[in-house]
PyMOL Python script that loads the backbone (N, CA, C, O; Angstrom):
from pymol import cmd

cmd.read_pdbstr("""\
ATOM      1  N   MET A   1       8.500   3.310 -12.462  1.00  0.00           N
ATOM      2  CA  MET A   1       7.211   2.820 -11.997  1.00  0.00           C
ATOM      3  C   MET A   1       7.260   1.299 -11.919  1.00  0.00           C
ATOM      4  O   MET A   1       8.023   0.638 -12.623  1.00  0.00           O
ATOM      5  N   HIS A   2       6.437   0.782 -11.055  1.00  0.00           N
ATOM      6  CA  HIS A   2       6.314  -0.656 -10.875  1.00  0.00           C
ATOM      7  C   HIS A   2       4.896  -1.052 -11.247  1.00  0.00           C
ATOM      8  O   HIS A   2       3.936  -0.457 -10.755  1.00  0.00           O
ATOM      9  N   ARG A   3       4.754  -2.042 -12.103  1.00  0.00           N
ATOM     10  CA  ARG A   3       3.435  -2.498 -12.516  1.00  0.00           C
ATOM     11  C   ARG A   3       2.871  -3.428 -11.454  1.00  0.00           C
ATOM     12  O   ARG A   3       3.548  -4.353 -11.004  1.00  0.00           O
ATOM     13  N   THR A   4       1.628  -3.178 -11.055  1.00  0.00           N
ATOM     14  CA  THR A   4       0.959  -3.972 -10.041  1.00  0.00           C
ATOM     15  C   THR A   4      -0.433  -4.339 -10.515  1.00  0.00           C
ATOM     16  O   THR A   4      -1.135  -3.508 -11.091  1.00  0.00           O
ATOM     17  N   THR A   5      -0.828  -5.553 -10.281  1.00  0.00           N
ATOM     18  CA  THR A   5      -2.171  -6.003 -10.614  1.00  0.00           C
ATOM     19  C   THR A   5      -2.972  -6.121  -9.330  1.00  0.00           C
ATOM     20  O   THR A   5      -2.514  -6.731  -8.363  1.00  0.00           O
ATOM     21  N   ILE A   6      -4.173  -5.537  -9.315  1.00  0.00           N
ATOM     22  CA  ILE A   6      -5.040  -5.658  -8.150  1.00  0.00           C
ATOM     23  C   ILE A   6      -6.404  -6.160  -8.609  1.00  0.00           C
ATOM     24  O   ILE A   6      -6.800  -5.954  -9.757  1.00  0.00           O
ATOM     25  N   LEU A   7      -7.098  -6.803  -7.722  1.00  0.00           N
ATOM     26  CA  LEU A   7      -8.454  -7.274  -7.992  1.00  0.00           C
ATOM     27  C   LEU A   7      -9.427  -6.415  -7.211  1.00  0.00           C
ATOM     28  O   LEU A   7      -9.269  -6.225  -6.005  1.00  0.00           O
ATOM     29  N   LEU A   8     -10.445  -5.891  -7.904  1.00  0.00           N
ATOM     30  CA  LEU A   8     -11.440  -5.041  -7.273  1.00  0.00           C
ATOM     31  C   LEU A   8     -12.824  -5.618  -7.500  1.00  0.00           C
ATOM     32  O   LEU A   8     -13.087  -6.174  -8.567  1.00  0.00           O
ATOM     33  N   PRO A   9     -13.710  -5.502  -6.535  1.00  0.00           N
ATOM     34  CA  PRO A   9     -15.097  -5.877  -6.783  1.00  0.00           C
ATOM     35  C   PRO A   9     -15.658  -4.991  -7.901  1.00  0.00           C
ATOM     36  O   PRO A   9     -15.228  -3.851  -8.072  1.00  0.00           O
ATOM     37  N   LYS A  10     -16.609  -5.518  -8.647  1.00  0.00           N
ATOM     38  CA  LYS A  10     -17.141  -4.774  -9.798  1.00  0.00           C
ATOM     39  C   LYS A  10     -17.641  -3.388  -9.431  1.00  0.00           C
ATOM     40  O   LYS A  10     -17.372  -2.423 -10.146  1.00  0.00           O
ATOM     41  N   ASP A  11     -18.366  -3.280  -8.325  1.00  0.00           N
ATOM     42  CA  ASP A  11     -18.915  -1.975  -7.956  1.00  0.00           C
ATOM     43  C   ASP A  11     -17.824  -0.975  -7.590  1.00  0.00           C
ATOM     44  O   ASP A  11     -17.938   0.204  -7.925  1.00  0.00           O
ATOM     45  N   LEU A  12     -16.780  -1.416  -6.917  1.00  0.00           N
ATOM     46  CA  LEU A  12     -15.675  -0.521  -6.569  1.00  0.00           C
ATOM     47  C   LEU A  12     -14.907  -0.087  -7.823  1.00  0.00           C
ATOM     48  O   LEU A  12     -14.511   1.073  -7.941  1.00  0.00           O
ATOM     49  N   HIS A  13     -14.700  -1.015  -8.748  1.00  0.00           N
ATOM     50  CA  HIS A  13     -14.023  -0.684 -10.006  1.00  0.00           C
ATOM     51  C   HIS A  13     -14.844   0.328 -10.803  1.00  0.00           C
ATOM     52  O   HIS A  13     -14.304   1.290 -11.349  1.00  0.00           O
ATOM     53  N   ARG A  14     -16.145   0.100 -10.861  1.00  0.00           N
ATOM     54  CA  ARG A  14     -17.032   1.017 -11.590  1.00  0.00           C
ATOM     55  C   ARG A  14     -16.977   2.412 -10.971  1.00  0.00           C
ATOM     56  O   ARG A  14     -16.850   3.407 -11.686  1.00  0.00           O
ATOM     57  N   ASP A  15     -17.074   2.485  -9.638  1.00  0.00           N
ATOM     58  CA  ASP A  15     -17.042   3.781  -8.963  1.00  0.00           C
ATOM     59  C   ASP A  15     -15.704   4.487  -9.171  1.00  0.00           C
ATOM     60  O   ASP A  15     -15.667   5.700  -9.378  1.00  0.00           O
ATOM     61  N   ALA A  16     -14.612   3.737  -9.117  1.00  0.00           N
ATOM     62  CA  ALA A  16     -13.283   4.319  -9.308  1.00  0.00           C
ATOM     63  C   ALA A  16     -13.128   4.837 -10.735  1.00  0.00           C
ATOM     64  O   ALA A  16     -12.584   5.922 -10.944  1.00  0.00           O
ATOM     65  N   GLU A  17     -13.597   4.080 -11.709  1.00  0.00           N
ATOM     66  CA  GLU A  17     -13.516   4.542 -13.105  1.00  0.00           C
ATOM     67  C   GLU A  17     -14.331   5.811 -13.312  1.00  0.00           C
ATOM     68  O   GLU A  17     -13.888   6.729 -14.001  1.00  0.00           O
ATOM     69  N   ARG A  18     -15.508   5.865 -12.725  1.00  0.00           N
ATOM     70  CA  ARG A  18     -16.341   7.066 -12.854  1.00  0.00           C
ATOM     71  C   ARG A  18     -15.647   8.281 -12.241  1.00  0.00           C
ATOM     72  O   ARG A  18     -15.671   9.373 -12.808  1.00  0.00           O
ATOM     73  N   GLU A  19     -15.027   8.075 -11.073  1.00  0.00           N
ATOM     74  CA  GLU A  19     -14.318   9.181 -10.423  1.00  0.00           C
ATOM     75  C   GLU A  19     -13.131   9.635 -11.264  1.00  0.00           C
ATOM     76  O   GLU A  19     -12.882  10.833 -11.394  1.00  0.00           O
ATOM     77  N   ALA A  20     -12.396   8.676 -11.836  1.00  0.00           N
ATOM     78  CA  ALA A  20     -11.258   9.031 -12.687  1.00  0.00           C
ATOM     79  C   ALA A  20     -11.728   9.825 -13.908  1.00  0.00           C
ATOM     80  O   ALA A  20     -11.098  10.813 -14.284  1.00  0.00           O
ATOM     81  N   ILE A  21     -12.808   9.406 -14.515  1.00  0.00           N
ATOM     82  CA  ILE A  21     -13.359  10.128 -15.672  1.00  0.00           C
ATOM     83  C   ILE A  21     -13.792  11.529 -15.258  1.00  0.00           C
ATOM     84  O   ILE A  21     -13.527  12.503 -15.963  1.00  0.00           O
ATOM     85  N   ARG A  22     -14.463  11.624 -14.106  1.00  0.00           N
ATOM     86  CA  ARG A  22     -14.917  12.930 -13.623  1.00  0.00           C
ATOM     87  C   ARG A  22     -13.744  13.886 -13.416  1.00  0.00           C
ATOM     88  O   ARG A  22     -13.853  15.081 -13.689  1.00  0.00           O
ATOM     89  N   LEU A  23     -12.618  13.349 -12.929  1.00  0.00           N
ATOM     90  CA  LEU A  23     -11.432  14.171 -12.693  1.00  0.00           C
ATOM     91  C   LEU A  23     -10.567  14.348 -13.940  1.00  0.00           C
ATOM     92  O   LEU A  23      -9.641  15.159 -13.947  1.00  0.00           O
ATOM     93  N   GLY A  24     -10.872  13.582 -15.001  1.00  0.00           N
ATOM     94  CA  GLY A  24     -10.087  13.667 -16.227  1.00  0.00           C
ATOM     95  C   GLY A  24      -8.721  13.026 -16.119  1.00  0.00           C
ATOM     96  O   GLY A  24      -7.769  13.471 -16.760  1.00  0.00           O
ATOM     97  N   ILE A  25      -8.617  11.976 -15.305  1.00  0.00           N
ATOM     98  CA  ILE A  25      -7.346  11.274 -15.109  1.00  0.00           C
ATOM     99  C   ILE A  25      -7.547   9.783 -15.323  1.00  0.00           C
ATOM    100  O   ILE A  25      -8.677   9.301 -15.407  1.00  0.00           O
ATOM    101  N   SER A  26      -6.443   9.061 -15.410  1.00  0.00           N
ATOM    102  CA  SER A  26      -6.527   7.608 -15.568  1.00  0.00           C
ATOM    103  C   SER A  26      -6.866   6.957 -14.227  1.00  0.00           C
ATOM    104  O   SER A  26      -6.711   7.569 -13.170  1.00  0.00           O
ATOM    105  N   LEU A  27      -7.323   5.735 -14.286  1.00  0.00           N
ATOM    106  CA  LEU A  27      -7.598   4.967 -13.085  1.00  0.00           C
ATOM    107  C   LEU A  27      -6.313   4.794 -12.269  1.00  0.00           C
ATOM    108  O   LEU A  27      -6.340   4.866 -11.040  1.00  0.00           O
ATOM    109  N   SER A  28      -5.197   4.567 -12.951  1.00  0.00           N
ATOM    110  CA  SER A  28      -3.911   4.432 -12.258  1.00  0.00           C
ATOM    111  C   SER A  28      -3.553   5.702 -11.494  1.00  0.00           C
ATOM    112  O   SER A  28      -3.087   5.634 -10.357  1.00  0.00           O
ATOM    113  N   GLU A  29      -3.767   6.855 -12.114  1.00  0.00           N
ATOM    114  CA  GLU A  29      -3.458   8.120 -11.445  1.00  0.00           C
ATOM    115  C   GLU A  29      -4.379   8.337 -10.250  1.00  0.00           C
ATOM    116  O   GLU A  29      -3.937   8.836  -9.216  1.00  0.00           O
ATOM    117  N   LEU A  30      -5.642   7.973 -10.377  1.00  0.00           N
ATOM    118  CA  LEU A  30      -6.566   8.093  -9.252  1.00  0.00           C
ATOM    119  C   LEU A  30      -6.075   7.261  -8.063  1.00  0.00           C
ATOM    120  O   LEU A  30      -6.068   7.732  -6.925  1.00  0.00           O
ATOM    121  N   ILE A  31      -5.671   6.032  -8.337  1.00  0.00           N
ATOM    122  CA  ILE A  31      -5.178   5.155  -7.275  1.00  0.00           C
ATOM    123  C   ILE A  31      -3.911   5.730  -6.657  1.00  0.00           C
ATOM    124  O   ILE A  31      -3.778   5.748  -5.433  1.00  0.00           O
ATOM    125  N   ARG A  32      -2.972   6.204  -7.488  1.00  0.00           N
ATOM    126  CA  ARG A  32      -1.744   6.807  -6.947  1.00  0.00           C
ATOM    127  C   ARG A  32      -2.065   7.991  -6.039  1.00  0.00           C
ATOM    128  O   ARG A  32      -1.494   8.115  -4.956  1.00  0.00           O
ATOM    129  N   ARG A  33      -2.976   8.861  -6.477  1.00  0.00           N
ATOM    130  CA  ARG A  33      -3.328  10.037  -5.676  1.00  0.00           C
ATOM    131  C   ARG A  33      -3.955   9.636  -4.344  1.00  0.00           C
ATOM    132  O   ARG A  33      -3.632  10.202  -3.299  1.00  0.00           O
ATOM    133  N   ARG A  34      -4.843   8.667  -4.392  1.00  0.00           N
ATOM    134  CA  ARG A  34      -5.501   8.242  -3.157  1.00  0.00           C
ATOM    135  C   ARG A  34      -4.513   7.589  -2.200  1.00  0.00           C
ATOM    136  O   ARG A  34      -4.605   7.784  -0.988  1.00  0.00           O
ATOM    137  N   LEU A  35      -3.576   6.821  -2.728  1.00  0.00           N
ATOM    138  CA  LEU A  35      -2.569   6.200  -1.864  1.00  0.00           C
ATOM    139  C   LEU A  35      -1.646   7.255  -1.264  1.00  0.00           C
ATOM    140  O   LEU A  35      -1.269   7.156  -0.096  1.00  0.00           O
ATOM    141  N   ARG A  36      -1.281   8.256  -2.048  1.00  0.00           N
ATOM    142  CA  ARG A  36      -0.448   9.339  -1.506  1.00  0.00           C
ATOM    143  C   ARG A  36      -1.174  10.097  -0.405  1.00  0.00           C
ATOM    144  O   ARG A  36      -0.545  10.585   0.533  1.00  0.00           O
ATOM    145  N   SER A  37      -2.490  10.199  -0.513  1.00  0.00           N
ATOM    146  CA  SER A  37      -3.243  10.950   0.490  1.00  0.00           C
ATOM    147  C   SER A  37      -3.245  10.246   1.841  1.00  0.00           C
ATOM    148  O   SER A  37      -3.424  10.900   2.869  1.00  0.00           O
ATOM    149  N   ILE A  38      -3.051   8.938   1.864  1.00  0.00           N
ATOM    150  CA  ILE A  38      -3.008   8.233   3.143  1.00  0.00           C
ATOM    151  C   ILE A  38      -1.583   8.043   3.638  1.00  0.00           C
ATOM    152  O   ILE A  38      -1.378   7.782   4.823  1.00  0.00           O
ATOM    153  N   ARG A  39      -0.602   8.164   2.770  1.00  0.00           N
ATOM    154  CA  ARG A  39       0.819   8.085   3.163  1.00  0.00           C
ATOM    155  C   ARG A  39       1.576   9.071   2.298  1.00  0.00           C
ATOM    156  O   ARG A  39       2.028   8.726   1.206  1.00  0.00           O
ATOM    157  N   PRO A  40       1.716  10.291   2.775  1.00  0.00           N
ATOM    158  CA  PRO A  40       2.344  11.335   1.957  1.00  0.00           C
ATOM    159  C   PRO A  40       3.731  10.952   1.461  1.00  0.00           C
ATOM    160  O   PRO A  40       4.468  10.224   2.127  1.00  0.00           O
ATOM    161  N   ARG A  41       4.070  11.455   0.283  1.00  0.00           N
ATOM    162  CA  ARG A  41       5.375  11.179  -0.330  1.00  0.00           C
ATOM    163  C   ARG A  41       6.511  11.548   0.623  1.00  0.00           C
ATOM    164  O   ARG A  41       6.499  12.610   1.245  1.00  0.00           O
ATOM    165  N   GLY A  42       7.470  10.668   0.719  1.00  0.00           N
ATOM    166  CA  GLY A  42       8.618  10.915   1.571  1.00  0.00           C
ATOM    167  C   GLY A  42       8.473  10.361   2.975  1.00  0.00           C
ATOM    168  O   GLY A  42       9.454  10.278   3.714  1.00  0.00           O
ATOM    169  N   SER A  43       7.246   9.976   3.357  1.00  0.00           N
ATOM    170  CA  SER A  43       7.092   9.413   4.695  1.00  0.00           C
ATOM    171  C   SER A  43       7.545   7.958   4.677  1.00  0.00           C
ATOM    172  O   SER A  43       7.563   7.309   3.632  1.00  0.00           O
ATOM    173  N   LYS A  44       7.900   7.475   5.828  1.00  0.00           N
ATOM    174  CA  LYS A  44       8.387   6.108   5.933  1.00  0.00           C
ATOM    175  C   LYS A  44       7.316   5.239   6.568  1.00  0.00           C
ATOM    176  O   LYS A  44       6.596   5.690   7.458  1.00  0.00           O
ATOM    177  N   PRO A  45       7.203   3.987   6.114  1.00  0.00           N
ATOM    178  CA  PRO A  45       6.229   3.095   6.731  1.00  0.00           C
ATOM    179  C   PRO A  45       6.533   2.934   8.222  1.00  0.00           C
ATOM    180  O   PRO A  45       7.693   2.970   8.632  1.00  0.00           O
ATOM    181  N   GLY A  46       5.500   2.758   9.015  1.00  0.00           N
ATOM    182  CA  GLY A  46       5.679   2.579  10.443  1.00  0.00           C
ATOM    183  C   GLY A  46       5.940   1.123  10.805  1.00  0.00           C
ATOM    184  O   GLY A  46       5.477   0.651  11.843  1.00  0.00           O
ATOM    185  N   ASN A  47       6.653   0.433   9.985  1.00  0.00           N
ATOM    186  CA  ASN A  47       6.896  -0.991  10.175  1.00  0.00           C
ATOM    187  C   ASN A  47       8.363  -1.200  10.528  1.00  0.00           C
ATOM    188  O   ASN A  47       9.239  -0.701   9.821  1.00  0.00           O
ATOM    189  N   PRO A  48       8.651  -1.930  11.610  1.00  0.00           N
ATOM    190  CA  PRO A  48      10.050  -2.104  12.011  1.00  0.00           C
ATOM    191  C   PRO A  48      10.912  -2.821  10.974  1.00  0.00           C
ATOM    192  O   PRO A  48      12.136  -2.696  11.010  1.00  0.00           O
ATOM    193  N   PHE A  49      10.313  -3.559  10.062  1.00  0.00           N
ATOM    194  CA  PHE A  49      11.096  -4.240   9.030  1.00  0.00           C
ATOM    195  C   PHE A  49      11.684  -3.263   8.026  1.00  0.00           C
ATOM    196  O   PHE A  49      12.620  -3.609   7.306  1.00  0.00           O
ATOM    197  N   PHE A  50      11.147  -2.037   7.965  1.00  0.00           N
ATOM    198  CA  PHE A  50      11.609  -1.063   6.993  1.00  0.00           C
ATOM    199  C   PHE A  50      12.567  -0.039   7.585  1.00  0.00           C
ATOM    200  O   PHE A  50      12.972   0.895   6.892  1.00  0.00           O
ATOM    201  N   THR A  51      12.933  -0.193   8.834  1.00  0.00           N
ATOM    202  CA  THR A  51      13.864   0.757   9.431  1.00  0.00           C
ATOM    203  C   THR A  51      15.274   0.461   8.947  1.00  0.00           C
ATOM    204  O   THR A  51      15.575  -0.659   8.534  1.00  0.00           O
ATOM    205  N   ARG A  52      16.131   1.465   9.001  1.00  0.00           N
ATOM    206  CA  ARG A  52      17.498   1.312   8.520  1.00  0.00           C
ATOM    207  C   ARG A  52      18.485   1.234   9.677  1.00  0.00           C
ATOM    208  O   ARG A  52      19.581   1.789   9.599  1.00  0.00           O
ATOM    209  N   LYS A  53      18.103   0.552  10.744  1.00  0.00           N
ATOM    210  CA  LYS A  53      19.009   0.373  11.860  1.00  0.00           C
ATOM    211  C   LYS A  53      19.449  -1.086  11.922  1.00  0.00           C
ATOM    212  O   LYS A  53      18.710  -1.969  11.488  1.00  0.00           O
ATOM    213  N   PRO A  54      20.620  -1.348  12.444  1.00  0.00           N
ATOM    214  CA  PRO A  54      21.101  -2.730  12.500  1.00  0.00           C
ATOM    215  C   PRO A  54      20.238  -3.572  13.435  1.00  0.00           C
ATOM    216  O   PRO A  54      19.662  -3.062  14.396  1.00  0.00           O
ATOM    217  N   TRP A  55      20.161  -4.844  13.145  1.00  0.00           N
ATOM    218  CA  TRP A  55      19.378  -5.768  13.959  1.00  0.00           C
ATOM    219  C   TRP A  55      20.050  -5.957  15.294  1.00  0.00           C
ATOM    220  O   TRP A  55      21.255  -6.201  15.355  1.00  0.00           O
ATOM    221  N   ASP A  56      19.287  -5.848  16.370  1.00  0.00           N
ATOM    222  CA  ASP A  56      19.859  -5.981  17.710  1.00  0.00           C
ATOM    223  C   ASP A  56      19.532  -7.327  18.357  1.00  0.00           C
ATOM    224  O   ASP A  56      19.784  -7.524  19.546  1.00  0.00           O
ATOM    225  N   GLY A  57      18.974  -8.246  17.582  1.00  0.00           N
ATOM    226  CA  GLY A  57      18.680  -9.582  18.094  1.00  0.00           C
ATOM    227  C   GLY A  57      17.289  -9.718  18.672  1.00  0.00           C
ATOM    228  O   GLY A  57      16.890 -10.814  19.065  1.00  0.00           O
ATOM    229  N   THR A  58      16.529  -8.609  18.733  1.00  0.00           N
ATOM    230  CA  THR A  58      15.173  -8.704  19.251  1.00  0.00           C
ATOM    231  C   THR A  58      14.177  -8.603  18.113  1.00  0.00           C
ATOM    232  O   THR A  58      14.502  -8.135  17.022  1.00  0.00           O
ATOM    233  N   GLY A  59      12.985  -9.037  18.377  1.00  0.00           N
ATOM    234  CA  GLY A  59      11.932  -8.963  17.374  1.00  0.00           C
ATOM    235  C   GLY A  59      10.924 -10.068  17.592  1.00  0.00           C
ATOM    236  O   GLY A  59      11.083 -10.886  18.498  1.00  0.00           O
ATOM    237  N   PRO A  60       9.895 -10.100  16.778  1.00  0.00           N
ATOM    238  CA  PRO A  60       8.875 -11.121  16.959  1.00  0.00           C
ATOM    239  C   PRO A  60       9.434 -12.519  16.703  1.00  0.00           C
ATOM    240  O   PRO A  60      10.285 -12.712  15.835  1.00  0.00           O
ATOM    241  N   SER A  61       8.947 -13.476  17.463  1.00  0.00           N
ATOM    242  CA  SER A  61       9.422 -14.857  17.301  1.00  0.00           C
ATOM    243  C   SER A  61       8.551 -15.643  16.333  1.00  0.00           C
ATOM    244  O   SER A  61       8.877 -16.782  15.999  1.00  0.00           O
ATOM    245  N   ASP A  62       7.450 -15.057  15.877  1.00  0.00           N
ATOM    246  CA  ASP A  62       6.528 -15.762  14.982  1.00  0.00           C
ATOM    247  C   ASP A  62       6.559 -15.210  13.554  1.00  0.00           C
ATOM    248  O   ASP A  62       5.560 -15.288  12.839  1.00  0.00           O
ATOM    249  N   THR A  63       7.682 -14.662  13.144  1.00  0.00           N
ATOM    250  CA  THR A  63       7.789 -14.012  11.836  1.00  0.00           C
ATOM    251  C   THR A  63       7.449 -14.953  10.688  1.00  0.00           C
ATOM    252  O   THR A  63       6.727 -14.556   9.774  1.00  0.00           O
ATOM    253  N   ALA A  64       7.938 -16.172  10.704  1.00  0.00           N
ATOM    254  CA  ALA A  64       7.680 -17.109   9.603  1.00  0.00           C
ATOM    255  C   ALA A  64       6.201 -17.443   9.510  1.00  0.00           C
ATOM    256  O   ALA A  64       5.646 -17.487   8.412  1.00  0.00           O
ATOM    257  N   ALA A  65       5.568 -17.675  10.624  1.00  0.00           N
ATOM    258  CA  ALA A  65       4.164 -18.072  10.621  1.00  0.00           C
ATOM    259  C   ALA A  65       3.226 -16.902  10.327  1.00  0.00           C
ATOM    260  O   ALA A  65       2.156 -17.098   9.751  1.00  0.00           O
ATOM    261  N   ASN A  66       3.614 -15.700  10.712  1.00  0.00           N
ATOM    262  CA  ASN A  66       2.737 -14.536  10.578  1.00  0.00           C
ATOM    263  C   ASN A  66       3.383 -13.398   9.795  1.00  0.00           C
ATOM    264  O   ASN A  66       3.211 -12.228  10.137  1.00  0.00           O
ATOM    265  N   HIS A  67       4.125 -13.741   8.748  1.00  0.00           N
ATOM    266  CA  HIS A  67       4.863 -12.712   8.013  1.00  0.00           C
ATOM    267  C   HIS A  67       3.961 -11.641   7.410  1.00  0.00           C
ATOM    268  O   HIS A  67       4.335 -10.468   7.412  1.00  0.00           O
ATOM    269  N   ASP A  68       2.781 -12.002   6.893  1.00  0.00           N
ATOM    270  CA  ASP A  68       1.896 -10.988   6.313  1.00  0.00           C
ATOM    271  C   ASP A  68       1.488  -9.958   7.365  1.00  0.00           C
ATOM    272  O   ASP A  68       1.491  -8.758   7.092  1.00  0.00           O
ATOM    273  N   ARG A  69       1.140 -10.415   8.552  1.00  0.00           N
ATOM    274  CA  ARG A  69       0.744  -9.492   9.625  1.00  0.00           C
ATOM    275  C   ARG A  69       1.888  -8.550   9.986  1.00  0.00           C
ATOM    276  O   ARG A  69       1.675  -7.353  10.177  1.00  0.00           O
ATOM    277  N   HIS A  70       3.104  -9.095  10.078  1.00  0.00           N
ATOM    278  CA  HIS A  70       4.246  -8.268  10.448  1.00  0.00           C
ATOM    279  C   HIS A  70       4.675  -7.318   9.328  1.00  0.00           C
ATOM    280  O   HIS A  70       5.071  -6.186   9.606  1.00  0.00           O
ATOM    281  N   LEU A  71       4.605  -7.750   8.084  1.00  0.00           N
ATOM    282  CA  LEU A  71       5.032  -6.907   6.968  1.00  0.00           C
ATOM    283  C   LEU A  71       3.980  -5.927   6.513  1.00  0.00           C
ATOM    284  O   LEU A  71       4.295  -4.780   6.194  1.00  0.00           O
ATOM    285  N   TYR A  72       2.718  -6.365   6.479  1.00  0.00           N
ATOM    286  CA  TYR A  72       1.666  -5.552   5.880  1.00  0.00           C
ATOM    287  C   TYR A  72       0.591  -5.105   6.864  1.00  0.00           C
ATOM    288  O   TYR A  72      -0.302  -4.334   6.514  1.00  0.00           O
ATOM    289  N   GLY A  73       0.685  -5.594   8.092  1.00  0.00           N
ATOM    290  CA  GLY A  73      -0.293  -5.201   9.081  1.00  0.00           C
ATOM    291  C   GLY A  73      -1.644  -5.865   8.917  1.00  0.00           C
ATOM    292  O   GLY A  73      -2.633  -5.415   9.496  1.00  0.00           O
ATOM    293  N   SER A  74      -1.700  -6.941   8.127  1.00  0.00           N
ATOM    294  CA  SER A  74      -2.992  -7.613   7.947  1.00  0.00           C
ATOM    295  C   SER A  74      -2.957  -9.000   8.527  1.00  0.00           C
ATOM    296  O   SER A  74      -3.956  -9.718   8.470  1.00  0.00           O
TER     297      SER A  74
END
""", "prot")
cmd.dss("prot")
cmd.show_as("cartoon", "prot")
cmd.util.cbc("prot")
cmd.orient("prot")
């Protein structure tokens, strides 16, 4: 497992904790389950940076300036 710290608005944290308690699981398990539901286990990200093919010399020319958009889609 990899430890990750996230920041949540108070109301979202409260709602997530209530849901975890209702399900009888930890907040971490609730988050893992919800993330798996949007990207099932074993699937690969749809991002060209994560493909396992050799670089062919093409790609975005603004990678340094817009790395977050290219890596995370934001």
